[in-house]
py3Dmol code that shows the C-alpha trace and the ligand (Angstrom):
import py3Dmol

protein = """\
ATOM      1  CA  MET A   1       8.467  -4.743  -1.474  1.00  0.00           C
ATOM      2  CA  GLN A   2       9.946  -7.967  -1.910  1.00  0.00           C
ATOM      3  CA  LEU A   3      13.208  -7.690  -0.444  1.00  0.00           C
ATOM      4  CA  VAL A   4      15.868 -10.340  -1.037  1.00  0.00           C
ATOM      5  CA  MET A   5      19.518 -10.984  -0.149  1.00  0.00           C
ATOM      6  CA  PHE A   6      21.413 -11.866  -3.399  1.00  0.00           C
ATOM      7  CA  ASP A   7      24.682 -11.945  -5.330  1.00  0.00           C
ATOM      8  CA  GLY A   8      24.623 -11.231  -8.943  1.00  0.00           C
ATOM      9  CA  THR A   9      28.689 -10.588  -9.829  1.00  0.00           C
ATOM     10  CA  GLY A  10      29.763  -9.695  -6.399  1.00  0.00           C
ATOM     11  CA  PRO A  11      29.406 -10.029  -2.763  1.00  0.00           C
ATOM     12  CA  VAL A  12      25.897 -10.667  -1.004  1.00  0.00           C
ATOM     13  CA  ARG A  13      23.852  -7.594  -0.965  1.00  0.00           C
ATOM     14  CA  LEU A  14      20.420  -6.356  -0.358  1.00  0.00           C
ATOM     15  CA  GLY A  15      17.960  -6.299  -3.158  1.00  0.00           C
ATOM     16  CA  ALA A  16      14.440  -5.590  -4.201  1.00  0.00           C
ATOM     17  CA  LEU A  17      12.653  -8.085  -6.594  1.00  0.00           C
ATOM     18  CA  PHE A  18      10.458  -6.061  -9.098  1.00  0.00           C
ATOM     19  CA  GLY A  19       9.149  -7.752 -12.291  1.00  0.00           C
ATOM     20  CA  GLU A  20      12.034 -10.132 -13.859  1.00  0.00           C
ATOM     21  CA  TYR A  21      14.376  -8.135 -11.953  1.00  0.00           C
ATOM     22  CA  ALA A  22      16.426  -8.027  -8.770  1.00  0.00           C
ATOM     23  CA  TYR A  23      17.604  -4.418  -8.014  1.00  0.00           C
ATOM     24  CA  ASP A  24      20.659  -3.929  -6.047  1.00  0.00           C
ATOM     25  CA  LEU A  25      19.817  -1.416  -3.109  1.00  0.00           C
ATOM     26  CA  THR A  26      23.139  -1.757  -1.520  1.00  0.00           C
ATOM     27  CA  SER A  27      24.986  -0.481  -4.690  1.00  0.00           C
ATOM     28  CA  ALA A  28      22.333   2.161  -5.633  1.00  0.00           C
ATOM     29  CA  GLY A  29      22.284   3.257  -1.931  1.00  0.00           C
ATOM     30  CA  ALA A  30      26.002   4.079  -1.931  1.00  0.00           C
ATOM     31  CA  ALA A  31      25.855   5.972  -5.438  1.00  0.00           C
ATOM     32  CA  MET A  32      22.891   7.907  -4.029  1.00  0.00           C
ATOM     33  CA  GLY A  33      24.828   9.012  -1.196  1.00  0.00           C
ATOM     34  CA  VAL A  34      22.104   8.447   1.629  1.00  0.00           C
ATOM     35  CA  ASP A  35      23.699  10.303   4.726  1.00  0.00           C
ATOM     36  CA  SER A  36      23.714   7.905   7.534  1.00  0.00           C
ATOM     37  CA  GLY A  37      26.952   8.753   8.900  1.00  0.00           C
ATOM     38  CA  SER A  38      28.122   5.240   8.642  1.00  0.00           C
ATOM     39  CA  GLY A  39      30.372   5.069   5.639  1.00  0.00           C
ATOM     40  CA  PRO A  40      29.753   5.201   1.829  1.00  0.00           C
ATOM     41  CA  VAL A  41      26.777   2.365   2.268  1.00  0.00           C
ATOM     42  CA  PRO A  42      24.289   3.224   4.788  1.00  0.00           C
ATOM     43  CA  LEU A  43      24.049   0.400   7.433  1.00  0.00           C
ATOM     44  CA  SER A  44      20.238   0.088   6.627  1.00  0.00           C
ATOM     45  CA  LEU A  45      21.171  -0.929   3.052  1.00  0.00           C
ATOM     46  CA  ARG A  46      23.674  -3.704   3.674  1.00  0.00           C
ATOM     47  CA  SER A  47      21.349  -6.502   4.726  1.00  0.00           C
ATOM     48  CA  ILE A  48      17.691  -6.959   5.541  1.00  0.00           C
ATOM     49  CA  LYS A  49      18.689  -7.646   9.140  1.00  0.00           C
ATOM     50  CA  LEU A  50      20.330  -4.293   9.621  1.00  0.00           C
ATOM     51  CA  LEU A  51      17.600  -2.661   7.468  1.00  0.00           C
ATOM     52  CA  LEU A  52      15.121  -4.156  10.246  1.00  0.00           C
ATOM     53  CA  ALA A  53      17.464  -2.665  13.076  1.00  0.00           C
ATOM     54  CA  SER A  54      17.162   0.690  11.586  1.00  0.00           C
ATOM     55  CA  GLY A  55      13.460   1.186  11.988  1.00  0.00           C
ATOM     56  CA  ASP A  56      11.302   3.402   9.749  1.00  0.00           C
ATOM     57  CA  LYS A  57      14.658   5.303   8.682  1.00  0.00           C
ATOM     58  CA  GLY A  58      15.757   1.918   7.227  1.00  0.00           C
ATOM     59  CA  LEU A  59      12.549   1.389   5.019  1.00  0.00           C
ATOM     60  CA  ASP A  60      12.682   5.077   3.907  1.00  0.00           C
ATOM     61  CA  ASP A  61      16.371   4.589   2.787  1.00  0.00           C
ATOM     62  CA  VAL A  62      15.247   1.319   0.897  1.00  0.00           C
ATOM     63  CA  HIS A  63      12.341   2.994  -0.774  1.00  0.00           C
ATOM     64  CA  ARG A  64      14.479   6.183  -1.840  1.00  0.00           C
ATOM     65  CA  ALA A  65      17.401   3.687  -3.264  1.00  0.00           C
ATOM     66  CA  PHE A  66      14.781   1.546  -5.072  1.00  0.00           C
ATOM     67  CA  GLU A  67      13.482   4.729  -6.771  1.00  0.00           C
ATOM     68  CA  PHE A  68      16.765   5.806  -7.590  1.00  0.00           C
ATOM     69  CA  ALA A  69      18.009   2.510  -9.000  1.00  0.00           C
ATOM     70  CA  VAL A  70      14.655   2.129 -11.072  1.00  0.00           C
ATOM     71  CA  ASP A  71      14.544   5.846 -12.329  1.00  0.00           C
ATOM     72  CA  SER A  72      18.333   5.910 -13.129  1.00  0.00           C
ATOM     73  CA  GLY A  73      17.930   3.115 -15.729  1.00  0.00           C
ATOM     74  CA  ASP A  74      21.426   1.958 -14.939  1.00  0.00           C
ATOM     75  CA  GLU A  75      21.624  -1.436 -15.798  1.00  0.00           C
ATOM     76  CA  THR A  76      24.669  -2.085 -13.394  1.00  0.00           C
ATOM     77  CA  TRP A  77      22.104  -2.133 -10.670  1.00  0.00           C
ATOM     78  CA  ARG A  78      19.506  -4.529 -12.147  1.00  0.00           C
ATOM     79  CA  PHE A  79      20.077  -8.260 -12.617  1.00  0.00           C
ATOM     80  CA  PRO A  80      17.670 -10.748 -14.093  1.00  0.00           C
ATOM     81  CA  VAL A  81      16.213 -12.700 -11.387  1.00  0.00           C
ATOM     82  CA  ALA A  82      17.123 -15.996 -13.105  1.00  0.00           C
ATOM     83  CA  GLY A  83      20.624 -15.151 -13.137  1.00  0.00           C
ATOM     84  CA  VAL A  84      21.224 -14.286  -9.670  1.00  0.00           C
ATOM     85  CA  ARG A  85      21.492 -16.655  -6.471  1.00  0.00           C
ATOM     86  CA  LEU A  86      19.054 -15.755  -3.640  1.00  0.00           C
ATOM     87  CA  HIS A  87      20.289 -16.103  -0.262  1.00  0.00           C
ATOM     88  CA  ALA A  88      18.210 -16.736   3.155  1.00  0.00           C
ATOM     89  CA  PRO A  89      16.555 -13.153   3.892  1.00  0.00           C
ATOM     90  CA  ILE A  90      17.629 -13.606   7.302  1.00  0.00           C
ATOM     91  CA  THR A  91      20.303 -15.898   8.542  1.00  0.00           C
ATOM     92  CA  THR A  92      20.971 -14.944  12.163  1.00  0.00           C
ATOM     93  CA  PRO A  93      17.916 -13.742  13.740  1.00  0.00           C
ATOM     94  CA  ARG A  94      18.024 -13.585  17.725  1.00  0.00           C
ATOM     95  CA  LYS A  95      14.938 -15.934  17.752  1.00  0.00           C
ATOM     96  CA  VAL A  96      13.147 -18.498  15.672  1.00  0.00           C
ATOM     97  CA  LEU A  97      10.017 -19.278  17.147  1.00  0.00           C
ATOM     98  CA  ALA A  98       7.564 -21.623  15.835  1.00  0.00           C
ATOM     99  CA  LEU A  99       3.872 -22.894  16.491  1.00  0.00           C
ATOM    100  CA  ALA A 100       2.764 -26.371  17.181  1.00  0.00           C
ATOM    101  CA  GLY A 101      -0.667 -27.579  16.214  1.00  0.00           C
ATOM    102  CA  ASN A 102      -2.257 -24.645  14.865  1.00  0.00           C
ATOM    103  CA  TYR A 103      -4.154 -26.043  12.213  1.00  0.00           C
ATOM    104  CA  ALA A 104      -7.130 -28.366  13.309  1.00  0.00           C
ATOM    105  CA  ALA A 105      -6.743 -30.712  10.364  1.00  0.00           C
ATOM    106  CA  HIS A 106      -2.968 -31.513  11.113  1.00  0.00           C
ATOM    107  CA  ILE A 107      -3.867 -32.064  14.596  1.00  0.00           C
ATOM    108  CA  ARG A 108      -6.113 -34.694  13.551  1.00  0.00           C
ATOM    109  CA  GLU A 109      -3.969 -36.375  11.051  1.00  0.00           C
ATOM    110  CA  GLY A 110      -1.527 -36.706  14.102  1.00  0.00           C
ATOM    111  CA  GLY A 111      -4.229 -38.844  15.742  1.00  0.00           C
ATOM    112  CA  ARG A 112      -5.373 -36.336  18.214  1.00  0.00           C
ATOM    113  CA  GLU A 113      -8.670 -34.059  18.378  1.00  0.00           C
ATOM    114  CA  ALA A 114      -8.132 -30.279  17.978  1.00  0.00           C
ATOM    115  CA  PRO A 115      -9.005 -28.717  21.533  1.00  0.00           C
ATOM    116  CA  GLU A 116     -11.669 -25.815  21.623  1.00  0.00           C
ATOM    117  CA  LYS A 117      -9.682 -22.588  20.910  1.00  0.00           C
ATOM    118  CA  GLU A 118     -11.412 -21.131  24.201  1.00  0.00           C
ATOM    119  CA  ARG A 119      -9.936 -23.987  26.210  1.00  0.00           C
ATOM    120  CA  SER A 120      -6.250 -23.829  24.762  1.00  0.00           C
ATOM    121  CA  ALA A 121      -3.229 -21.631  24.131  1.00  0.00           C
ATOM    122  CA  PRO A 122      -0.792 -21.138  21.387  1.00  0.00           C
ATOM    123  CA  GLN A 123       1.864 -23.941  21.750  1.00  0.00           C
ATOM    124  CA  VAL A 124       5.339 -22.314  21.018  1.00  0.00           C
ATOM    125  CA  PHE A 125       8.782 -23.712  20.669  1.00  0.00           C
ATOM    126  CA  MET A 126      12.162 -22.350  19.415  1.00  0.00           C
ATOM    127  CA  LYS A 127      14.407 -23.653  16.641  1.00  0.00           C
ATOM    128  CA  PRO A 128      18.032 -22.656  16.723  1.00  0.00           C
ATOM    129  CA  PRO A 129      19.262 -19.945  13.773  1.00  0.00           C
ATOM    130  CA  THR A 130      21.827 -22.677  12.470  1.00  0.00           C
ATOM    131  CA  THR A 131      18.432 -24.386  11.179  1.00  0.00           C
ATOM    132  CA  LEU A 132      18.025 -21.710   8.736  1.00  0.00           C
ATOM    133  CA  ILE A 133      19.026 -22.110   4.952  1.00  0.00           C
ATOM    134  CA  GLY A 134      18.155 -20.181   1.710  1.00  0.00           C
ATOM    135  CA  PRO A 135      16.560 -20.917  -1.234  1.00  0.00           C
ATOM    136  CA  ASP A 136      18.052 -23.852  -3.415  1.00  0.00           C
ATOM    137  CA  GLU A 137      20.188 -24.879  -0.257  1.00  0.00           C
ATOM    138  CA  PRO A 138      19.997 -28.472   0.410  1.00  0.00           C
ATOM    139  CA  ILE A 139      18.324 -29.897   3.413  1.00  0.00           C
ATOM    140  CA  ARG A 140      20.701 -32.338   4.956  1.00  0.00           C
ATOM    141  CA  LEU A 141      19.155 -35.693   5.988  1.00  0.00           C
ATOM    142  CA  PRO A 142      20.913 -36.363   9.470  1.00  0.00           C
ATOM    143  CA  GLY A 143      21.698 -40.207   8.540  1.00  0.00           C
ATOM    144  CA  ASP A 144      21.622 -42.924  11.057  1.00  0.00           C
ATOM    145  CA  LEU A 145      19.889 -40.495  13.828  1.00  0.00           C
ATOM    146  CA  CYS A 146      16.929 -40.005  12.031  1.00  0.00           C
ATOM    147  CA  ALA A 147      15.367 -41.896   8.839  1.00  0.00           C
ATOM    148  CA  ALA A 148      11.976 -40.315   9.091  1.00  0.00           C
ATOM    149  CA  VAL A 149      12.403 -36.469   8.248  1.00  0.00           C
ATOM    150  CA  ASP A 150       9.312 -34.528   7.038  1.00  0.00           C
ATOM    151  CA  TYR A 151       8.374 -31.260   5.595  1.00  0.00           C
ATOM    152  CA  GLU A 152       6.050 -28.484   7.101  1.00  0.00           C
ATOM    153  CA  GLY A 153       5.236 -25.584   4.712  1.00  0.00           C
ATOM    154  CA  GLU A 154       4.210 -22.586   6.902  1.00  0.00           C
ATOM    155  CA  LEU A 155       3.664 -18.942   6.707  1.00  0.00           C
ATOM    156  CA  ALA A 156       6.307 -17.128   8.764  1.00  0.00           C
ATOM    157  CA  VAL A 157       6.358 -13.400  10.224  1.00  0.00           C
ATOM    158  CA  VAL A 158       9.352 -11.503  10.527  1.00  0.00           C
ATOM    159  CA  ILE A 159       9.303  -8.821  13.339  1.00  0.00           C
ATOM    160  CA  GLY A 160      10.111  -5.352  12.293  1.00  0.00           C
ATOM    161  CA  ARG A 161       9.857  -3.422  15.681  1.00  0.00           C
ATOM    162  CA  ARG A 162      10.622  -4.125  19.316  1.00  0.00           C
ATOM    163  CA  CYS A 163       7.568  -5.189  21.243  1.00  0.00           C
ATOM    164  CA  PHE A 164       6.669  -6.316  24.459  1.00  0.00           C
ATOM    165  CA  ALA A 165       3.106  -7.204  26.073  1.00  0.00           C
ATOM    166  CA  VAL A 166       1.116  -5.871  23.120  1.00  0.00           C
ATOM    167  CA  THR A 167      -2.644  -6.691  22.452  1.00  0.00           C
ATOM    168  CA  PRO A 168      -3.651  -8.686  19.247  1.00  0.00           C
ATOM    169  CA  ASP A 169      -5.030  -4.982  17.867  1.00  0.00           C
ATOM    170  CA  GLU A 170      -1.360  -3.646  18.235  1.00  0.00           C
ATOM    171  CA  ALA A 171       0.415  -6.745  16.932  1.00  0.00           C
ATOM    172  CA  SER A 172       0.510  -5.630  13.185  1.00  0.00           C
ATOM    173  CA  HIS A 173       2.608  -2.719  14.275  1.00  0.00           C
ATOM    174  CA  CYS A 174       5.561  -5.208  15.247  1.00  0.00           C
ATOM    175  CA  ILE A 175       5.455  -6.925  11.781  1.00  0.00           C
ATOM    176  CA  ALA A 176       7.958  -5.918   9.096  1.00  0.00           C
ATOM    177  CA  GLY A 177       6.434  -8.712   6.627  1.00  0.00           C
ATOM    178  CA  TYR A 178       6.067 -12.289   5.632  1.00  0.00           C
ATOM    179  CA  VAL A 179       7.936 -15.094   4.170  1.00  0.00           C
ATOM    180  CA  ASN A 180       7.715 -18.848   3.521  1.00  0.00           C
ATOM    181  CA  PHE A 181       9.239 -21.294   5.749  1.00  0.00           C
ATOM    182  CA  ASN A 182       9.465 -24.991   6.149  1.00  0.00           C
ATOM    183  CA  ASP A 183       9.847 -26.439   9.643  1.00  0.00           C
ATOM    184  CA  VAL A 184      11.595 -29.519   8.455  1.00  0.00           C
ATOM    185  CA  SER A 185      11.009 -32.072  11.337  1.00  0.00           C
ATOM    186  CA  CYS A 186      12.606 -35.437  12.333  1.00  0.00           C
ATOM    187  CA  ARG A 187       9.554 -37.563  13.540  1.00  0.00           C
ATOM    188  CA  ARG A 188      11.798 -40.335  15.009  1.00  0.00           C
ATOM    189  CA  LEU A 189      15.104 -40.170  16.679  1.00  0.00           C
ATOM    190  CA  SER A 190      17.086 -43.342  16.465  1.00  0.00           C
ATOM    191  CA  ILE A 191      18.933 -43.126  19.727  1.00  0.00           C
ATOM    192  CA  GLU A 192      21.161 -46.114  20.651  1.00  0.00           C
ATOM    193  CA  VAL A 193      20.150 -46.360  24.238  1.00  0.00           C
ATOM    194  CA  GLU A 194      17.445 -48.241  25.237  1.00  0.00           C
ATOM    195  CA  ARG A 195      15.017 -45.898  27.108  1.00  0.00           C
ATOM    196  CA  GLU A 196      12.041 -46.120  29.085  1.00  0.00           C
ATOM    197  CA  PRO A 197       9.231 -44.826  26.989  1.00  0.00           C
ATOM    198  CA  ASN A 198       7.494 -41.875  28.775  1.00  0.00           C
ATOM    199  CA  ALA A 199       5.730 -38.476  27.654  1.00  0.00           C
ATOM    200  CA  ARG A 200       8.812 -36.469  28.608  1.00  0.00           C
ATOM    201  CA  THR A 201      11.016 -38.627  26.494  1.00  0.00           C
ATOM    202  CA  ALA A 202       8.359 -38.447  23.563  1.00  0.00           C
ATOM    203  CA  PHE A 203       8.342 -34.563  23.784  1.00  0.00           C
ATOM    204  CA  PHE A 204      12.090 -34.022  23.733  1.00  0.00           C
ATOM    205  CA  ASP A 205      12.393 -36.406  21.030  1.00  0.00           C
ATOM    206  CA  TRP A 206       9.654 -34.307  19.052  1.00  0.00           C
ATOM    207  CA  LEU A 207      11.443 -31.014  20.231  1.00  0.00           C
ATOM    208  CA  ASN A 208      15.107 -32.203  19.236  1.00  0.00           C
ATOM    209  CA  GLY A 209      13.735 -33.104  15.933  1.00  0.00           C
ATOM    210  CA  LYS A 210      13.309 -29.593  15.000  1.00  0.00           C
ATOM    211  CA  TRP A 211      16.766 -28.744  15.671  1.00  0.00           C
ATOM    212  CA  PHE A 212      18.984 -30.154  13.149  1.00  0.00           C
ATOM    213  CA  ASP A 213      21.240 -27.794  10.845  1.00  0.00           C
ATOM    214  CA  THR A 214      19.245 -27.129   7.556  1.00  0.00           C
ATOM    215  CA  PHE A 215      15.948 -27.767   9.130  1.00  0.00           C
ATOM    216  CA  GLY A 216      14.706 -24.219   8.635  1.00  0.00           C
ATOM    217  CA  PRO A 217      14.730 -23.225   4.835  1.00  0.00           C
ATOM    218  CA  ILE A 218      13.287 -19.656   4.578  1.00  0.00           C
ATOM    219  CA  GLY A 219      12.644 -17.200   1.706  1.00  0.00           C
ATOM    220  CA  PRO A 220      12.966 -16.529  -1.149  1.00  0.00           C
ATOM    221  CA  ALA A 221      11.873 -12.920  -0.207  1.00  0.00           C
ATOM    222  CA  LEU A 222      10.782 -10.945   3.016  1.00  0.00           C
ATOM    223  CA  VAL A 223       7.599  -9.510   1.333  1.00  0.00           C
ATOM    224  CA  THR A 224       6.753  -6.112   3.515  1.00  0.00           C
ATOM    225  CA  ILE A 225       3.278  -5.911   5.400  1.00  0.00           C
ATOM    226  CA  ASP A 226       1.957  -3.204   2.989  1.00  0.00           C
ATOM    227  CA  GLU A 227       1.914  -6.112   0.299  1.00  0.00           C
ATOM    228  CA  VAL A 228      -0.109  -8.475   2.488  1.00  0.00           C
ATOM    229  CA  PRO A 229      -3.262  -6.788   3.690  1.00  0.00           C
ATOM    230  CA  ASN A 230      -4.589  -9.822   5.213  1.00  0.00           C
ATOM    231  CA  PRO A 231      -2.271 -12.782   6.371  1.00  0.00           C
ATOM    232  CA  GLN A 232      -5.145 -14.861   7.155  1.00  0.00           C
ATOM    233  CA  ALA A 233      -6.342 -15.226   3.713  1.00  0.00           C
ATOM    234  CA  LEU A 234      -3.136 -16.700   1.935  1.00  0.00           C
ATOM    235  CA  GLN A 235      -3.103 -19.951  -0.079  1.00  0.00           C
ATOM    236  CA  LEU A 236      -0.373 -22.147   1.148  1.00  0.00           C
ATOM    237  CA  GLN A 237       0.887 -25.288  -0.959  1.00  0.00           C
ATOM    238  CA  THR A 238       3.890 -27.722  -0.337  1.00  0.00           C
ATOM    239  CA  ARG A 239       5.092 -30.147  -3.140  1.00  0.00           C
ATOM    240  CA  VAL A 240       7.358 -32.686  -3.035  1.00  0.00           C
ATOM    241  CA  ASN A 241       8.994 -33.431  -6.503  1.00  0.00           C
ATOM    242  CA  GLY A 242       6.261 -31.471  -8.092  1.00  0.00           C
ATOM    243  CA  GLU A 243       3.361 -33.592  -6.283  1.00  0.00           C
ATOM    244  CA  VAL A 244       1.178 -31.287  -4.145  1.00  0.00           C
ATOM    245  CA  ARG A 245       1.155 -32.856  -0.406  1.00  0.00           C
ATOM    246  CA  GLN A 246      -0.194 -29.659   1.582  1.00  0.00           C
ATOM    247  CA  HIS A 247      -2.712 -27.185   0.195  1.00  0.00           C
ATOM    248  CA  ALA A 248      -4.654 -24.997   2.785  1.00  0.00           C
ATOM    249  CA  SER A 249      -5.763 -21.237   3.517  1.00  0.00           C
ATOM    250  CA  THR A 250      -4.054 -19.389   6.399  1.00  0.00           C
ATOM    251  CA  ALA A 251      -7.442 -18.663   7.198  1.00  0.00           C
ATOM    252  CA  GLU A 252      -7.691 -22.224   8.800  1.00  0.00           C
ATOM    253  CA  MET A 253      -5.172 -21.133  11.699  1.00  0.00           C
ATOM    254  CA  ILE A 254      -6.642 -21.708  14.857  1.00  0.00           C
ATOM    255  CA  PHE A 255      -4.515 -18.841  16.507  1.00  0.00           C
ATOM    256  CA  GLY A 256      -4.091 -15.878  13.974  1.00  0.00           C
ATOM    257  CA  VAL A 257      -0.787 -13.891  13.439  1.00  0.00           C
ATOM    258  CA  ASP A 258      -2.071 -11.211  15.859  1.00  0.00           C
ATOM    259  CA  GLU A 259      -3.125 -13.498  18.360  1.00  0.00           C
ATOM    260  CA  ILE A 260       0.371 -15.554  18.209  1.00  0.00           C
ATOM    261  CA  ILE A 261       2.545 -12.243  18.433  1.00  0.00           C
ATOM    262  CA  SER A 262       0.374 -10.918  21.419  1.00  0.00           C
ATOM    263  CA  TRP A 263       0.708 -14.376  23.204  1.00  0.00           C
ATOM    264  CA  ILE A 264       4.566 -14.784  22.458  1.00  0.00           C
ATOM    265  CA  SER A 265       5.236 -10.873  23.488  1.00  0.00           C
ATOM    266  CA  ARG A 266       3.541 -11.652  27.030  1.00  0.00           C
ATOM    267  CA  MET A 267       6.570 -13.808  27.536  1.00  0.00           C
ATOM    268  CA  MET A 268       9.683 -12.476  25.804  1.00  0.00           C
ATOM    269  CA  THR A 269      10.399  -9.055  24.000  1.00  0.00           C
ATOM    270  CA  LEU A 270      10.276  -9.772  20.401  1.00  0.00           C
ATOM    271  CA  GLU A 271      12.939  -8.063  18.335  1.00  0.00           C
ATOM    272  CA  PRO A 272      13.467  -6.825  14.992  1.00  0.00           C
ATOM    273  CA  GLY A 273      14.668  -9.590  12.679  1.00  0.00           C
ATOM    274  CA  ASP A 274      12.898 -12.261  14.919  1.00  0.00           C
ATOM    275  CA  VAL A 275      11.155 -14.959  12.807  1.00  0.00           C
ATOM    276  CA  ILE A 276       7.617 -16.765  13.776  1.00  0.00           C
ATOM    277  CA  ALA A 277       6.618 -19.672  11.919  1.00  0.00           C
ATOM    278  CA  THR A 278       2.741 -19.793  12.243  1.00  0.00           C
ATOM    279  CA  GLY A 279       2.084 -23.680  12.217  1.00  0.00           C
ATOM    280  CA  THR A 280       1.739 -26.228   9.228  1.00  0.00           C
ATOM    281  CA  PRO A 281      -1.623 -27.521   7.696  1.00  0.00           C
ATOM    282  CA  SER A 282      -2.458 -31.051   7.184  1.00  0.00           C
ATOM    283  CA  GLY A 283      -0.700 -33.302   4.559  1.00  0.00           C
ATOM    284  CA  VAL A 284       2.766 -33.822   6.245  1.00  0.00           C
ATOM    285  CA  GLY A 285       4.796 -36.873   5.141  1.00  0.00           C
ATOM    286  CA  SER A 286       4.208 -38.732   8.575  1.00  0.00           C
ATOM    287  CA  SER A 287       0.253 -39.067   7.982  1.00  0.00           C
ATOM    288  CA  THR A 288       1.286 -41.511   4.997  1.00  0.00           C
ATOM    289  CA  GLY A 289       4.749 -42.437   5.865  1.00  0.00           C
ATOM    290  CA  ARG A 290       6.263 -40.903   2.986  1.00  0.00           C
ATOM    291  CA  PHE A 291       9.215 -39.340   4.265  1.00  0.00           C
ATOM    292  CA  LEU A 292      11.957 -36.951   2.410  1.00  0.00           C
ATOM    293  CA  GLN A 293      14.327 -39.019   0.432  1.00  0.00           C
ATOM    294  CA  PRO A 294      17.939 -37.635  -0.812  1.00  0.00           C
ATOM    295  CA  GLY A 295      17.193 -36.300  -4.528  1.00  0.00           C
ATOM    296  CA  ASP A 296      13.715 -34.957  -3.514  1.00  0.00           C
ATOM    297  CA  VAL A 297      12.834 -31.407  -4.205  1.00  0.00           C
ATOM    298  CA  VAL A 298      10.519 -29.562  -1.602  1.00  0.00           C
ATOM    299  CA  GLU A 299       8.554 -26.479  -2.597  1.00  0.00           C
ATOM    300  CA  VAL A 300       6.660 -24.273  -0.319  1.00  0.00           C
ATOM    301  CA  GLU A 301       4.598 -21.594  -2.204  1.00  0.00           C
ATOM    302  CA  ILE A 302       2.329 -18.990  -0.631  1.00  0.00           C
ATOM    303  CA  SER A 303       0.138 -16.366  -2.619  1.00  0.00           C
ATOM    304  CA  GLY A 304       2.098 -13.349  -3.143  1.00  0.00           C
ATOM    305  CA  LEU A 305       5.077 -14.635  -1.380  1.00  0.00           C
ATOM    306  CA  GLY A 306       6.832 -16.691  -4.119  1.00  0.00           C
ATOM    307  CA  VAL A 307       8.327 -20.140  -3.977  1.00  0.00           C
ATOM    308  CA  LEU A 308      10.788 -21.486  -1.511  1.00  0.00           C
ATOM    309  CA  ARG A 309      12.499 -24.464  -3.064  1.00  0.00           C
ATOM    310  CA  ASN A 310      15.044 -26.839  -1.670  1.00  0.00           C
ATOM    311  CA  PRO A 311      16.688 -29.992  -2.820  1.00  0.00           C
ATOM    312  CA  VAL A 312      17.226 -32.840  -0.222  1.00  0.00           C
ATOM    313  CA  ASP A 313      20.521 -34.295   0.179  1.00  0.00           C
ATOM    314  CA  GLY A 314      22.158 -37.017   2.347  1.00  0.00           C
ATOM    315  CA  PRO A 315      24.262 -36.411   5.277  1.00  0.00           C
ATOM    316  CA  THR A 316      27.538 -34.622   5.131  1.00  0.00           C
ATOM    317  CA  PRO A 317      30.140 -37.307   5.800  1.00  0.00           C
ATOM    318  CA  GLU A 318      32.809 -34.642   7.326  1.00  0.00           C
ATOM    319  CA  ARG A 319      32.459 -32.997  10.708  1.00  0.00           C
ATOM    320  CA  ASP A 320      32.888 -29.119  10.918  1.00  0.00           C
ATOM    321  CA  THR A 321      34.977 -28.409  14.021  1.00  0.00           C
TER     322      THR A 321
END
"""
ligand_1 = """\
1
MG
Mg 5.667 -26.836 12.213
"""
view = py3Dmol.view(width=600, height=400)
view.addModel(protein, "pdb")
view.setStyle({"model": 0}, {"cartoon": {"style": "trace"}})
view.addModel(ligand_1, "xyz")
view.setStyle({"model": 1}, {"stick": {}})
view.zoomTo()
view.show()
């Protein structure tokens, strides 16, 4: 299923995309009277995050609510996709993890040689959940602090089950599904202090450049794992103002989804709703010096997962305290 958070005529609710429509599973589920003991709307049908926390029962509720909505023919639960606003499928995961340097061609365009896989390990970093925004929400440029903001189209995994220390063979059991992600990155922090350049400073500048608000567009839908039989055979394309900048297959990843999950789970418990972005292919703006500008529109498209589209805005002038 293609699960979304959307608003049609009322509050944000859980939906499923099917054909040209978004089906309102929150309302259909309430009408269906799924008995969850948590009020008129089962907890599992209120949001994707709560659905994932509900485990297999949540997915059963979703399938039943979807069939109920479709079979009933009731148009109050059916909205043309073009007329609704899609929100980020997940807004407050406990963790947003991301891979650095997971495509050899991207490592090479950055001026380094890709190491032999047998002599390397996945390089994982975290982004704050405050980076996350949904489809059509603007990526906000930070202004003076960074004039070199870049896109990174990526396949992201969403965790569906708590797991720790799983093997690559067991990893798929942890996955709820997949979603498009843009690991927006500031390539050059402009700090008003004259600093001694060293490797540590460069590393933290790189890391901090991943952390700005709005630097994690995600969406449009969480596509459940049953619809993505092979996550290493997807075409990924990133466009800026319609021009193709990145085009690759996820087959080119150095460490595949199963290996990534296994590696991370050796260090930390992965929990339902956690997001893992799996790295970006070549074609980023820093390889040509073409960084994002106000007014640009960035699209990340992955086969079967839809298009994640975000405009780029200048900095917000007011502070939110
Ligand atoms: Mg990245």
